[in-house]
N, C-alpha and C positions, 0 to 999 in steps of 0.2 A: 417530493422525489427523494432519491437517495444518491449518494456518491458511489460510483462503482469504479474505483481506481484500478488500473491495470497498467502493466508495462509491456510493451512490445519492442523487440529489437530486430531491425532489418539490416542486412549486409548486401553490398554489391560486389559480386565476383564475376570477372570476365564479362562485364556488361549486363549481367542479369541480377535482379533483386530477389533475395531469398528471405523468408521469415525465419529468423534464427532462434528467437527466444520469446516466451510469453510467461507471465506470472500466473500460472494455472492454479496456484494455491488459493486464489480468490474464490474458486468454486468448491473448495474442499472445506469441510467443517473445521473450525478452530479447536485446538485442544481445550479441555475443560479449564476455565479460569483465564484463558488467554484471548487476546484480540487477534484478528487477521493480521498477518505480518508479511504479506507477499510483496509489498513495495517499501519496506522499512529502509532499505539502503538509500533510497532517493527521496523519501518522504519524512523529513526531519521534524515535522509537526508533533508527532507523538513524543519523540525524545525531548523536544523543547519543553513541553508541559510536564514531563516526568521530573525535570530538575527544578521546577518552581517550588517555593516553600509549601504551598498547599497541594502540590502534585496535580495530576489530572483527574484523580478519582477513579472509581471502578465503573462508572456508568457514562463517562464522557465520551462523546463521539463528535467528529466534525459535522458542522451543520452547513446547509446551503446558504443560509443567511443568519445574521445575529441581530 
C-alpha cells in the first residue's frame, strides 16, 4: 500500500458543520525535483530527516513498515 496523507479542516458555525479546507495539492503533480508538500506544516517528518548529518536523500519516502 501507499500512504495518502491529506488534511481536512471542518468548522462548526451556528450549529452546522462545514468543510472549510482540504490539501488538494496531493492530487496535483509536484514540481520537477520536488516532493509533495501539501501537509508540510503539520508533518515534521520530512524536516526532521533533512537536518540529520546524512540527510534524507533524494529517494527516501515514508514506509508503512520498517
